[in-house]
C-alpha positions, -999 to +999 in steps of 0.1 A: +333+426+018+361+403+017+387+407+043+423+400+034+443+417+059+457+399+094+434+407+123+456+406+153+457+440+171+420+450+158+392+462+173+363+446+163+326+442+172+302+412+163+271+424+145+256+394+135+259+357+148+245+321+148+250+324+187+232+355+197+251+359+229+279+371+210+262+401+189+273+433+202+307+419+215+335+440+209+372+438+218+405+435+205+420+407+188+451+389+205+452+358+181+437+340+149+440+306+136+422+290+102+388+290+118+388+310+150+394+345+161+402+349+198+397+385+213+400+403+244+368+412+262+364+409+301+390+377+297+391+360+263+365+348+239+369+323+208+346+330+179+342+307+150+349+327+119+324+313+097+292+319+122+295+359+124+296+390+108+321+414+122+326+453+122+363+462+114+377+494+110+339+509+102+333+480+074+309+450+082+331+418+070+317+382+065+337+360+087+333+333+063+358+358+042+379+353+068+384+315+072+419+301+061+453+312+069+463+347+068+491+337+041+463+321+019+440+352+020+466+377+006+475+361-023 
């Protein structure tokens, strides 16, 4: 699924990742850049969008579909 909206304030869970240590990580998105999501989960964690599959609002989203600035995704 392609994600078109903003992520800040959303609660997410990493369901698949190139870095196995991130799988199962849950938290609230506090910042988003072109390539990175920053979440609050026992401190802050930076996640590379293109390396993960996320669960957002019960939907599985490929992080690759979120690469880029928000203004470009919502066009």
